[in-house]
DOLUM-849887 format. One record per residue: residue number from 1; residue in three letters; x, y, z of N, C-alpha, C in turn. Coordinates in Angstrom, 3 decimals. Last residue first. Layout:
DOLUM-849887
  resi  resn        nx        ny        nz       cax       cay       caz        cx        cy        cz
   NUM   ALA         X         Y         Z         X         Y         Z         X         Y         Z
...
end
This chain:
DOLUM-849887
  resi  resn        nx        ny        nz       cax       cay       caz        cx        cy        cz
   180   ALA   -44.216  -226.620     3.833   -42.949  -226.943     4.511   -42.322  -225.729     5.162
   179   LEU   -46.319  -225.719     2.368   -46.586  -226.223     3.711   -45.319  -226.442     4.525
   178   GLN   -45.124  -225.102    -0.028   -45.762  -224.010     0.732   -46.003  -224.431     2.179
   177   ASN   -44.368  -227.634    -0.900   -43.320  -226.655    -0.557   -43.886  -225.501     0.256
   176   LYS   -46.870  -228.724    -1.444   -46.028  -229.323    -0.402   -44.973  -228.329     0.046
   175   LYS   -47.643  -227.095    -3.567   -48.426  -227.083    -2.316   -47.603  -227.661    -1.170
   174   GLU   -45.720  -227.861    -5.464   -45.796  -226.469    -5.007   -46.542  -226.378    -3.686
   173   ASP   -46.403  -230.577    -5.824   -45.097  -230.223    -5.248   -45.090  -228.794    -4.725
   172   ILE   -48.927  -230.196    -7.022   -48.819  -230.930    -5.742   -47.506  -230.560    -5.062
   171   LYS   -48.182  -228.915    -9.377   -49.024  -228.217    -8.396   -48.951  -228.895    -7.031
   170   LYS   -46.754  -231.010   -10.557   -46.064  -229.748   -10.273   -46.858  -228.958    -9.223
   169   TRP   -48.732  -232.878   -10.974   -47.712  -233.160    -9.967   -46.900  -231.912    -9.627
   168   PHE   -50.187  -231.479   -12.995   -50.832  -231.935   -11.762   -49.793  -232.136   -10.671
   167   ASN   -48.280  -231.175   -15.009   -48.816  -229.985   -14.340   -49.483  -230.347   -13.024
   166   LYS   -47.935  -233.884   -15.706   -46.793  -233.091   -15.231   -47.289  -231.873   -14.454
   165   TYR   -50.515  -234.477   -16.579   -49.969  -235.152   -15.404   -48.797  -234.374   -14.835
   164   ARG   -50.711  -232.789   -18.791   -51.682  -232.668   -17.702   -51.151  -233.310   -16.430
   163   LYS   -48.683  -233.664   -20.498   -48.535  -232.368   -19.830   -49.511  -232.213   -18.662
   162   ASP   -47.588  -236.995   -20.212   -48.658  -236.098   -20.614   -48.514  -234.792   -19.825
   161   GLN   -44.809  -238.778   -21.229   -45.395  -237.964   -20.168   -46.400  -236.972   -20.747
   160   LYS   -45.120  -241.886   -22.727   -44.820  -240.484   -22.935   -45.527  -239.667   -21.854
   159   ILE   -43.909  -244.823   -21.484   -45.101  -243.985   -21.567   -44.657  -242.536   -21.697
   158   PRO   -41.925  -247.158   -23.310   -42.062  -246.080   -22.325   -43.322  -245.255   -22.572
   157   TYR   -42.077  -250.347   -23.687   -42.625  -249.214   -24.425   -42.869  -248.087   -23.428
   156   SER   -39.947  -253.083   -23.886   -40.416  -251.986   -23.054   -40.890  -250.848   -23.951
   155   ILE   -40.643  -256.416   -24.846   -40.147  -255.086   -25.208   -40.749  -254.044   -24.273
   154   ILE   -39.672  -259.462   -23.526   -40.750  -258.482   -23.638   -40.144  -257.096   -23.852
   153   ASN   -38.467  -262.083   -23.720   -37.915  -260.894   -24.365   -39.016  -259.859   -24.595
   152   GLU   -39.802  -264.173   -22.660   -38.460  -263.919   -22.126   -37.868  -262.619   -22.670
   151   PRO   -42.193  -264.401   -24.083   -42.227  -263.783   -22.747   -40.854  -263.515   -22.144
   150   ASN   -43.174  -264.445   -26.935   -41.784  -264.387   -26.511   -41.677  -263.739   -25.125
   149   ASP   -45.909  -264.529   -27.258   -45.093  -265.467   -28.039   -43.652  -265.529   -27.549
   148   LYS   -46.739  -262.430   -25.632   -47.136  -263.802   -25.271   -46.287  -264.836   -26.016
   147   ALA   -45.635  -260.257   -26.983   -45.257  -260.499   -25.589   -45.607  -261.932   -25.178
   146   GLU   -46.910  -260.475   -29.494   -45.455  -260.545   -29.395   -45.011  -260.879   -27.965
   145   ARG   -49.608  -260.088   -28.727   -49.179  -261.371   -29.308   -47.667  -261.541   -29.209
   144   ARG   -49.463  -257.405   -27.809   -49.858  -258.483   -26.896   -49.389  -259.836   -27.427
   143   VAL   -48.774  -256.064   -30.137   -47.876  -255.999   -28.987   -48.197  -257.136   -28.017
   142   GLN   -51.050  -256.610   -31.716   -49.716  -257.065   -32.128   -48.758  -257.105   -30.943
   141   GLY   -53.086  -255.335   -30.223   -53.125  -256.779   -30.451   -51.772  -257.336   -30.864
   140   ALA   -52.351  -252.671   -30.422   -52.362  -253.307   -29.097   -52.359  -254.827   -29.243
   139   THR   -50.204  -252.310   -33.328   -51.484  -252.255   -32.636   -51.349  -252.898   -31.255
   138   LYS   -47.304  -250.270   -34.035   -47.976  -251.565   -33.861   -49.324  -251.339   -33.177
   137   GLY   -46.003  -247.843   -34.054   -46.872  -248.176   -35.174   -47.545  -249.533   -35.088
   136   ASN   -44.621  -247.811   -31.597   -43.891  -247.675   -32.866   -44.713  -248.171   -34.056
   135   PHE   -46.306  -247.636   -29.464   -45.812  -248.966   -29.839   -45.113  -248.961   -31.194
   134   ARG   -47.083  -244.982   -29.377   -46.288  -245.510   -28.259   -45.641  -246.848   -28.612
   133   GLU   -48.740  -244.856   -31.597   -47.441  -244.177   -31.636   -46.517  -244.751   -30.573
   132   GLN   -50.486  -247.640   -32.749   -50.206  -246.766   -31.610   -48.823  -246.144   -31.761
   131   PRO   -52.968  -248.374   -35.191   -51.548  -248.318   -34.804   -51.321  -247.280   -33.704
   130   ASP   -55.659  -250.285   -35.191   -55.325  -248.922   -34.797   -53.869  -248.852   -34.331
   129   TYR   -56.389  -252.935   -35.692   -56.086  -252.050   -36.819   -55.662  -250.640   -36.457
   128   ASN   -56.976  -254.550   -33.429   -56.317  -255.134   -34.601   -55.853  -254.164   -35.675
   127   ILE   -58.131  -252.988   -31.359   -57.191  -254.066   -31.056   -56.348  -254.434   -32.277
   126   TYR   -59.888  -251.243   -32.779   -58.797  -250.715   -31.952   -57.720  -251.783   -31.733
   125   TYR   -61.661  -253.150   -33.855   -60.863  -252.301   -34.743   -59.657  -251.757   -33.981
   124   GLU   -62.788  -254.095   -31.482   -62.019  -255.018   -32.334   -61.138  -254.244   -33.313
   123   ILE   -64.066  -251.730   -30.715   -63.020  -252.302   -29.859   -62.177  -253.287   -30.652
   122   THR   -65.891  -251.477   -32.822   -64.888  -250.435   -32.595   -63.744  -250.971   -31.743
   121   ALA   -67.508  -253.720   -32.453   -66.711  -253.611   -33.682   -65.608  -252.566   -33.522
   120   LYS   -68.661  -253.021   -29.979   -67.888  -254.252   -30.120   -66.977  -254.178   -31.340
   119   PHE   -70.001  -250.641   -30.709   -68.916  -250.619   -29.718   -68.050  -251.869   -29.825
   118   ALA   -71.853  -251.655   -32.568   -70.886  -250.640   -32.985   -69.719  -250.571   -32.000
   117   GLU   -73.399  -253.342   -30.966   -72.588  -253.920   -32.051   -71.522  -252.941   -32.523
   116   GLU   -74.564  -251.344   -29.340   -73.783  -252.428   -28.752   -72.862  -253.056   -29.796
   115   MET   -75.960  -249.857   -31.249   -74.880  -249.223   -30.481   -73.976  -250.296   -29.875
   114   ASP   -77.849  -251.718   -32.131   -76.881  -251.148   -33.085   -75.681  -250.554   -32.351
   113   GLU   -79.236  -252.067   -29.710   -78.550  -253.208   -30.305   -77.496  -252.739   -31.318
   112   TYR   -80.387  -249.551   -29.374   -79.413  -250.035   -28.399   -78.590  -251.164   -29.001
   111   SER   -80.499  -247.874   -32.573   -81.075  -248.672   -31.499   -79.972  -249.061   -30.518
   110   ASN   -79.198  -246.553   -34.556   -80.598  -246.210   -34.324   -81.254  -246.998   -33.209
   109   VAL   -76.271  -244.975   -35.675   -76.868  -246.044   -34.877   -78.276  -245.616   -34.482
   108   ASN   -74.058  -243.814   -37.560   -75.510  -243.956   -37.704   -76.031  -245.165   -36.945
   107   PRO   -71.281  -243.856   -37.248   -72.030  -242.672   -36.826   -73.547  -242.869   -36.800
   106   TYR   -68.843  -245.628   -36.804   -70.253  -246.043   -36.859   -71.152  -244.886   -36.412
   105   LEU   -66.373  -244.286   -36.793   -66.538  -245.531   -37.543   -68.002  -245.904   -37.774
   104   VAL   -66.863  -241.969   -35.201   -66.290  -241.864   -36.545   -66.586  -243.111   -37.382
   103   VAL   -67.930  -243.050   -32.860   -68.671  -242.008   -33.569   -68.169  -241.884   -35.011
   102   ARG   -65.854  -244.778   -32.096   -67.168  -245.321   -32.449   -67.970  -244.317   -33.256
   101   MET   -63.846  -242.982   -31.424   -63.663  -243.855   -32.580   -65.005  -244.429   -33.035
   100   GLU   -64.980  -241.882   -29.086   -64.720  -241.037   -30.258   -64.571  -241.879   -31.522
    99   LYS   -65.017  -244.181   -27.455   -66.267  -243.469   -27.761   -66.099  -242.595   -28.995
    98   ILE   -62.290  -244.748   -27.344   -63.200  -245.721   -27.945   -64.527  -245.053   -28.311
    97   LEU   -61.372  -242.443   -25.971   -60.895  -242.757   -27.323   -61.855  -243.700   -28.033
    96   GLY   -62.640  -242.781   -23.488   -62.959  -241.627   -24.332   -62.548  -241.857   -25.781
    95   GLN   -61.341  -245.098   -22.622   -62.795  -245.121   -22.805   -63.221  -243.955   -23.716
    94   TRP   -58.713  -244.100   -22.454   -59.039  -245.157   -23.408   -60.537  -245.204   -23.679
    93   GLY   -58.979  -242.207   -20.388   -58.536  -241.800   -21.722   -58.899  -242.829   -22.776
    92   GLU   -59.725  -243.855   -18.273   -60.651  -242.830   -18.730   -60.283  -242.353   -20.143
    91   MET   -57.352  -245.365   -18.056   -58.627  -246.012   -18.377   -59.623  -245.005   -18.927
    90   PRO   -55.384  -243.402   -17.443   -55.248  -244.291   -18.607   -56.574  -244.937   -19.030
    89   GLY   -56.601  -242.086   -15.068   -56.346  -241.425   -16.343   -56.202  -242.357   -17.530
    88   ASN   -57.162  -242.698   -12.487   -57.791  -243.527   -13.515   -57.558  -242.966   -14.916
    87   ASP   -55.924  -240.671   -11.122   -55.415  -242.035   -10.946   -55.969  -242.980   -12.013
    86   ILE   -57.449  -238.442   -11.492   -56.288  -238.594   -12.367   -55.677  -239.994   -12.255
    85   CYS   -59.251  -238.277    -9.493   -59.663  -239.013   -10.689   -58.501  -239.194   -11.666
    84   ARG   -59.175  -238.001    -6.543   -58.021  -237.981    -7.447   -58.346  -238.807    -8.690
    83   SER   -61.007  -238.289    -4.462   -60.950  -237.011    -5.193   -59.732  -236.893    -6.098
    82   VAL   -59.156  -240.835    -2.976   -60.367  -240.018    -2.909   -60.097  -238.678    -3.597
    81   ARG   -57.255  -242.778    -5.292   -57.347  -242.000    -4.061   -58.622  -241.154    -4.112
    80   SER   -58.287  -245.852    -6.715   -57.971  -244.439    -6.835   -58.080  -243.776    -5.479
    79   MET   -56.921  -248.954    -5.567   -58.041  -248.043    -5.826   -57.529  -246.624    -5.956
    78   SER   -56.032  -252.308    -6.289   -55.654  -250.962    -5.885   -56.826  -250.062    -6.256
    77   GLN   -56.106  -255.724    -5.373   -56.790  -254.542    -5.892   -56.108  -253.278    -5.406
    76   SER   -54.985  -258.936    -6.544   -55.077  -257.888    -5.540   -55.719  -256.670    -6.193
    75   MET   -55.911  -262.319    -7.256   -55.680  -260.937    -7.665   -55.758  -260.006    -6.469
    74   GLY   -56.649  -264.980    -7.104   -55.269  -264.603    -6.813   -54.924  -263.188    -7.225
    73   HIS   -59.257  -265.585    -7.310   -58.490  -265.621    -8.563   -57.044  -265.179    -8.358
    72   GLU   -60.109  -265.128    -4.752   -60.182  -266.501    -5.265   -59.392  -266.670    -6.561
    71   LYS   -59.869  -262.324    -4.698   -58.992  -263.151    -3.862   -58.954  -264.591    -4.373
    70   LEU   -61.985  -261.608    -6.376   -60.608  -261.269    -6.738   -59.628  -262.164    -5.982
    69   GLU   -64.086  -262.556    -4.768   -63.851  -263.143    -6.087   -62.434  -262.830    -6.582
    68   GLN   -63.886  -260.866    -2.574   -63.682  -262.301    -2.394   -63.383  -262.979    -3.732
    67   LEU   -64.555  -258.435    -3.760   -63.221  -258.607    -3.188   -62.894  -260.087    -2.977
    66   PHE   -67.229  -258.994    -4.421   -66.261  -258.650    -5.457   -64.838  -258.904    -4.957
    65   ASP   -68.373  -259.389    -1.896   -68.398  -260.465    -2.895   -67.358  -260.235    -3.993
    64   ALA   -68.051  -256.836    -0.717   -67.342  -257.995    -0.151   -67.289  -259.144    -1.161
    63   ARG   -67.618  -254.061    -2.945   -68.465  -255.078    -2.304   -67.620  -256.246    -1.798
    62   THR   -66.263  -252.268    -4.444   -65.957  -252.304    -3.022   -66.780  -253.339    -2.258
    61   PHE   -67.079  -252.008    -7.032   -65.703  -252.469    -6.800   -65.337  -252.590    -5.323
    60   GLN   -69.611  -250.957    -7.006   -69.410  -252.230    -7.696   -68.052  -252.846    -7.373
    59   PHE   -69.379  -248.440    -5.802   -69.868  -249.567    -5.004   -69.615  -250.910    -5.667
    58   ARG   -66.288  -246.843    -6.771   -67.726  -247.074    -6.883   -68.118  -248.360    -6.156
    57   ARG   -63.651  -246.033    -6.787   -64.241  -246.432    -5.508   -65.758  -246.623    -5.585
    56   ASP   -61.862  -247.515    -9.550   -62.276  -246.372    -8.755   -62.997  -246.907    -7.511
    55   SER   -59.131  -249.891    -9.707   -60.488  -249.410    -9.970   -60.719  -248.101    -9.231
    54   HIS   -56.897  -252.348   -10.799   -57.060  -250.990   -10.294   -58.468  -250.525   -10.649
    53   LEU   -55.748  -255.443   -10.030   -56.858  -254.752   -10.650   -56.982  -253.386    -9.999
    52   MET   -52.858  -257.243   -10.748   -53.496  -256.285    -9.854   -54.603  -255.598   -10.638
    51   ALA   -53.042  -260.684   -11.907   -52.641  -259.284   -11.963   -53.313  -258.461   -10.867
    50   HIS   -52.964  -263.284   -12.550   -53.039  -262.939   -11.134   -52.626  -261.482   -10.963
    49   SER   -54.264  -265.320   -15.104   -53.773  -264.014   -14.680   -53.982  -263.817   -13.190
    48   ASP   -55.277  -267.571   -16.218   -54.162  -267.737   -15.287   -53.599  -266.415   -14.784
    47   PRO   -57.256  -266.813   -18.043   -57.630  -267.550   -16.834   -56.510  -267.681   -15.798
    46   GLU   -57.965  -264.619   -20.023   -56.698  -264.763   -19.292   -56.943  -265.527   -17.986
    45   ARG   -60.550  -264.900   -21.035   -59.439  -264.655   -21.955   -58.097  -264.941   -21.300
    44   GLN   -62.002  -265.297   -18.695   -62.130  -266.277   -19.777   -60.946  -266.143   -20.739
    43   TRP   -61.372  -263.031   -17.272   -60.874  -264.319   -16.779   -61.011  -265.419   -17.822
    42   ALA   -62.726  -261.143   -18.862   -61.272  -261.055   -18.677   -60.706  -262.398   -18.222
    41   ALA   -65.376  -261.978   -18.588   -64.764  -261.953   -19.927   -63.242  -261.915   -19.821
    40   ALA   -65.688  -261.582   -15.841   -65.827  -262.931   -16.400   -65.190  -263.009   -17.781
    39   LEU   -65.417  -258.780   -15.735   -64.443  -259.649   -15.064   -64.491  -261.067   -15.626
    38   ALA   -67.724  -258.048   -17.158   -66.398  -257.649   -17.644   -65.309  -258.522   -17.029
    37   ALA   -69.714  -259.126   -15.488   -69.584  -259.606   -16.867   -68.220  -259.248   -17.449
    36   ASN   -69.348  -257.618   -13.153   -69.154  -259.070   -13.125   -68.966  -259.636   -14.525
    35   VAL   -70.065  -255.090   -14.110   -68.699  -255.336   -13.638   -68.407  -256.833   -13.633
    34   LEU   -72.797  -255.594   -14.687   -71.881  -255.099   -15.721   -70.433  -255.398   -15.340
    33   ALA   -73.850  -256.322   -12.197   -73.853  -257.301   -13.294   -72.898  -256.882   -14.411
    32   VAL   -73.676  -253.924   -10.761   -72.832  -255.055   -10.390   -72.742  -256.063   -11.531
    31   ASP   -74.066  -251.273   -13.245   -74.370  -251.983   -12.010   -73.394  -253.137   -11.772
    30   ASN   -75.345  -249.332   -15.257   -74.022  -249.302   -14.643   -74.161  -249.941   -13.268
    29   ARG   -77.305  -250.705   -17.902   -77.167  -250.247   -16.525   -75.710  -250.316   -16.053
    28   LYS   -77.186  -251.716   -20.367   -78.065  -250.556   -20.212   -77.941  -249.958   -18.812
    27   SER   -73.797  -252.657   -21.199   -75.092  -252.857   -20.562   -75.897  -251.570   -20.587
    26   LEU   -70.888  -254.558   -21.976   -71.768  -253.434   -22.273   -73.128  -253.722   -21.655
    25   ALA   -67.599  -255.417   -20.981   -69.019  -255.713   -21.053   -69.762  -254.416   -21.323
    24   TYR   -64.355  -256.935   -21.427   -65.262  -255.793   -21.332   -66.693  -256.286   -21.409
    23   GLY   -60.916  -257.727   -21.036   -62.319  -258.102   -20.928   -63.168  -256.856   -20.863
    22   VAL   -58.624  -256.529   -22.009   -58.620  -257.961   -21.730   -60.047  -258.495   -21.625
    21   PRO   -57.712  -254.270   -24.137   -58.914  -254.531   -23.348   -59.083  -256.034   -23.140
    20   PHE   -54.408  -253.131   -23.880   -55.285  -254.139   -24.460   -56.508  -254.342   -23.566
    19   ARG   -52.073  -251.734   -23.459   -53.319  -250.989   -23.676   -54.376  -251.879   -24.340
    18   ASP   -49.938  -253.204   -22.631   -50.164  -253.123   -24.073   -51.448  -252.392   -24.438
    17   TYR   -49.864  -252.566   -19.820   -48.657  -252.816   -20.607   -48.906  -252.572   -22.094
    16   LEU   -52.436  -252.344   -18.738   -51.662  -251.123   -18.975   -50.423  -251.363   -19.834
    15   ASP   -55.289  -253.883   -19.725   -53.897  -254.163   -19.385   -53.060  -252.934   -19.734
    14   PHE   -58.512  -253.608   -18.381   -57.539  -253.055   -19.317   -56.129  -253.381   -18.836
    13   ILE   -61.793  -254.185   -18.466   -60.606  -254.617   -17.734   -59.465  -254.437   -18.728
    12   THR   -64.541  -251.967   -18.660   -63.401  -252.610   -19.302   -62.344  -253.008   -18.288
    11   CYS   -67.836  -251.266   -19.331   -66.888  -251.561   -18.252   -65.774  -252.390   -18.865
    10   LEU   -70.086  -249.023   -20.602   -68.965  -249.891   -20.959   -68.074  -250.036   -19.734
     9   TYR   -73.510  -248.439   -21.155   -72.364  -248.377   -20.254   -71.340  -249.420   -20.675
     8   ILE   -75.727  -246.392   -22.839   -75.011  -247.661   -22.870   -73.766  -247.482   -22.017
     7   LYS   -79.000  -245.004   -22.526   -77.559  -244.953   -22.318   -77.000  -246.347   -22.492
     6   GLN   -81.769  -243.265   -23.981   -81.068  -244.495   -23.623   -79.579  -244.247   -23.452
     5   SER   -83.114  -241.180   -24.937   -82.690  -241.049   -23.540   -81.971  -242.314   -23.073
     4   THR   -81.972  -240.207   -28.236   -82.808  -240.978   -27.304   -82.358  -240.684   -25.888
     3   GLY   -80.193  -238.812   -29.801   -81.590  -238.772   -30.172   -82.512  -239.574   -29.273
     2   PRO   -77.463  -240.953   -29.099   -77.958  -239.736   -29.743   -79.436  -239.854   -30.102
     1   MET   -77.527  -242.536   -25.957   -77.471  -242.658   -27.393   -78.056  -241.399   -28.006
end
């Protein structure tokens, strides 16, 4: 937090289809309890979900208890490749966006409690009031409601190719060609 040595950690379970934060948790520590709280929030909101959970390789996501809990909920897991943080690009980008939005919407926070409330309000703002170019001006919340109200006619929203990803894969292809 600005002006202090305190930190706040955000763990989010994120749906790539509608860029909707299905569950999240905030904490003073980046630990197992934070991840468990985010998962519990996601399962409370979407109890019948059997989606794939993608994560990085931090210890919170590789524990036997965590993997067993995913299995009990009928979920599978994918993980980022070693040294390929680009695999988490959508999540990292969203987390950065939320942090930037929080600074704009709630610049004057003076305590951990203020910061926690500011992040919660920012996420609600994102869900309900932040129009997305990718969704033709709809919010993540609108797209999610439309998909849930009419699951037989889910609209496809193509992901615009980011130059960073194109350049990343171009370099990979060049390296492969050099080895061939």
